[in-house]
C-alpha positions as CSV (number, residue, x, y, z in Angstrom):
1,M,99.3,3.6,13.5
2,K,97.1,0.8,14.9
3,Y,98.2,-1.9,17.4
4,V,97.3,-5.5,17.9
5,L,98.2,-6.9,21.3
6,F,98.7,-10.6,21.9
7,V,98.6,-11.7,25.5
8,C,99.4,-15.0,27.2
9,T,100.5,-15.8,30.8
10,H,104.3,-15.9,30.4
11,N,104.8,-14.3,27.0
12,A,107.2,-17.2,26.3
13,G,105.2,-19.2,23.6
14,R,101.8,-18.5,22.1
15,S,101.8,-14.7,22.2
16,Q,105.3,-14.5,20.8
17,M,104.4,-16.8,17.9
18,A,101.3,-14.8,17.2
19,Q,103.2,-11.5,17.2
20,A,105.9,-13.0,14.9
21,F,103.3,-14.3,12.4
22,F,101.4,-11.0,12.4
23,E,104.7,-9.3,11.6
24,R,105.2,-11.6,8.7
25,Y,101.7,-11.4,7.2
26,G,100.2,-8.1,8.6
27,P,99.9,-4.8,6.8
28,A,102.5,-2.1,7.4
29,D,100.1,0.3,9.1
30,V,99.1,-2.2,11.9
31,R,101.8,-3.2,14.3
32,S,101.8,-6.1,16.7
33,E,103.0,-6.4,20.3
34,S,103.0,-9.2,22.8
35,A,103.2,-9.5,26.6
36,G,102.3,-11.5,29.6
37,Q,101.2,-11.0,33.2
38,E,104.0,-13.3,34.5
39,P,106.8,-13.1,31.9
40,R,109.2,-16.0,32.0
41,P,112.6,-14.7,33.1
42,E,114.5,-17.5,31.4
43,G,113.2,-16.5,28.0
44,I,111.1,-18.1,25.3
45,W,110.5,-21.8,25.6
46,P,113.2,-23.7,23.6
47,N,110.7,-25.9,21.8
48,V,109.0,-22.7,20.6
49,V,112.2,-21.2,19.4
50,E,113.0,-24.4,17.5
51,A,109.5,-24.8,15.9
52,M,109.5,-21.2,14.7
53,R,113.0,-21.5,13.4
54,E,111.7,-24.3,11.1
55,V,109.5,-21.8,9.4
56,G,112.2,-19.1,9.1
57,I,111.3,-17.0,12.1
58,E,114.0,-16.4,14.8
59,L,112.7,-15.8,18.3
60,A,115.9,-16.7,20.3
61,D,116.8,-13.0,20.7
62,R,113.4,-11.9,22.0
63,R,112.6,-11.6,25.7
64,P,109.2,-12.0,27.4
65,R,107.7,-8.7,28.4
66,K,105.6,-7.6,31.3
67,L,102.0,-6.5,30.4
68,L,101.9,-2.9,31.5
69,P,98.8,-0.6,31.6
70,E,100.3,1.7,29.0
71,M,100.6,-1.2,26.6
72,Q,97.0,-2.2,27.1
73,L,95.6,1.3,26.8
74,H,97.1,2.0,23.4
75,A,96.0,-1.4,21.9
76,D,93.3,-1.2,19.2
77,W,92.6,-4.9,19.3
78,A,93.7,-7.6,21.8
79,I,94.0,-11.3,21.6
80,T,94.2,-13.4,24.8
81,L,95.5,-17.0,24.2
82,A,93.5,-19.2,26.6
83,C,95.1,-17.7,29.7
84,G,91.8,-17.4,31.6
85,A,91.6,-15.2,34.7
86,S,95.3,-14.6,34.7
87,C,95.1,-12.3,31.6
88,P,94.0,-8.7,32.4
89,Y,91.7,-6.4,30.7
90,V,92.4,-4.1,27.8
91,P,90.1,-1.2,26.8
92,A,89.9,-2.3,23.2
93,V,88.1,-5.2,21.5
94,V,89.2,-8.4,23.1
95,E,88.9,-11.9,21.6
96,D,90.2,-15.2,23.1
97,W,91.9,-18.0,21.2
98,D,91.6,-21.3,22.8
99,I,95.1,-22.6,22.0
100,P,97.1,-24.8,24.4
101,D,100.2,-23.7,26.1
102,P,103.4,-25.1,24.4
103,A,105.2,-25.2,27.8
104,G,106.6,-28.7,28.3
105,K,105.3,-30.0,25.0
106,T,107.2,-32.0,22.5
107,L,108.4,-30.4,19.2
108,E,105.7,-32.3,17.3
109,E,103.0,-31.0,19.6
110,T,104.5,-27.5,19.4
111,R,104.3,-27.7,15.6
112,T,100.6,-28.3,15.9
113,I,100.2,-25.3,18.1
114,R,102.3,-23.2,15.7
115,A,100.1,-24.2,12.8
116,A,96.9,-23.3,14.8
117,I,98.3,-19.9,15.7
118,E,99.5,-19.1,12.2
119,Q,96.0,-20.0,10.9
120,R,94.3,-17.7,13.5
121,V,96.6,-14.9,12.7
122,T,96.0,-15.1,8.9
123,D,92.2,-15.3,9.6
124,L,92.5,-12.2,11.8
125,I,94.2,-10.3,9.0
126,D,91.9,-11.5,6.3
127,Q,88.6,-11.0,8.2
128,R,89.1,-8.2,10.7
129,I,91.8,-5.9,9.6
130,D,89.3,-3.3,8.5
131,A,87.7,-3.3,12.0
132,I,91.1,-3.0,13.6
133,R,91.8,0.1,11.4
134,A,88.4,1.7,12.3
135,D,88.2,4.6,14.7
136,R,87.8,3.7,18.3
137,T,84.4,3.9,19.8
138,G,83.3,6.4,22.5
139,H,83.1,3.5,24.9
140,Q,86.7,2.6,24.3
141,L,87.9,6.2,24.6
142,R,86.1,6.5,27.9
143,L,87.6,3.2,29.1
144,E,91.0,4.6,28.3
145,R,90.4,7.5,30.6
146,L,88.7,5.6,33.3
147,L,90.8,2.4,33.7
148,P,94.1,3.9,34.9
149,R,92.3,5.7,37.8
150,L,90.5,2.5,38.8
151,I,93.7,0.5,38.6
152,E,95.5,2.9,40.8
153,E,92.9,2.6,43.6
154,F,91.7,-1.0,43.3
155,E,94.6,-3.1,42.0
156,G,95.2,-5.8,44.6
157,R,91.7,-5.4,46.1
158,R,89.8,-6.3,43.0
159,S,90.8,-8.6,40.1
160,A,91.6,-7.1,36.7
161,A,88.5,-8.8,35.3
162,E,86.3,-7.2,38.0
163,I,87.7,-3.7,37.3
164,R,87.2,-4.1,33.6
165,A,83.7,-5.6,34.0
166,C,82.6,-2.8,36.3
167,A,84.0,-0.1,34.0
168,D,82.3,-1.7,31.0
169,A,78.9,-2.0,32.8
170,I,78.9,1.5,34.1
171,L,79.9,3.0,30.8
172,T,77.3,1.0,29.0
173,G,74.7,3.3,30.6
174,F,76.3,6.3,28.9
175,G,76.5,4.5,25.5
176,N,74.6,7.2,23.6
177,A,76.2,10.2,25.2
178,P,78.8,12.3,23.4
179,V,82.4,12.1,24.6
180,R,82.3,14.9,27.2
181,S,84.2,15.2,30.4
182,F,81.1,15.1,32.6
183,V,80.4,11.5,31.4
184,A,83.9,10.4,32.5
185,T,83.4,12.1,35.9
186,L,80.0,10.5,36.5
187,A,81.2,7.1,35.3
188,E,84.3,7.2,37.5
189,R,82.2,8.1,40.6
190,Q,79.8,5.3,40.0
191,A,82.5,2.8,39.2
192,R,84.5,3.7,42.4
193,A,81.3,3.3,44.5
194,C,80.6,-0.1,42.9
195,L,84.1,-1.4,43.4
196,R,84.2,-0.3,47.0
197,A,80.9,-2.0,47.8
198,E,80.8,-5.6,49.1
199,H,78.2,-6.5,46.5
200,C,78.3,-4.4,43.3
201,D,75.2,-4.4,41.1
202,A,77.2,-3.5,38.0
203,L,79.3,-6.6,38.5
204,A,76.2,-8.8,39.1
205,T,74.8,-7.8,35.7
206,A,78.1,-7.7,33.8
């Protein structure tokens, strides 16, 4: 089973709509999830619930979810929805959709956002579903091993973007190596040294 992960800041609007449309249109062998770094405790925005209800999708019973490392690490494809630096890394392919936040928007404005998300989701399914189904690369597999250890040590000291960028840059140097444990060991050693340094060369070139 493959997983597509939709991420926005509060998991109360865009990512919930995207997940719902993927569930409607996507193939049975690819599942969708959504989450946010700062989930809205009050639930999904009422204007979003109303707009989705108009197209036959009920979101009132769904709750915003916290984006956890485990969720990120099993994602095969990730979509961030214009949440900028507040959206953390995932080890899989990541693309960003520049779609406005429906928070505080009128129902008419929310309908426009809904239509944009629906179009993006159908394009994703039509154009990239085979890539989502494809086997993960050696780079992604190494990231899956490396990132949890780096998160444990550097979360709060380095941003998620810096941790991901450093791991990406270090692992790029091992791009042609087979998936062997010594690669992960060397990459982890180099990444830790980079993230501990005041000025990290890997981050400068990422």
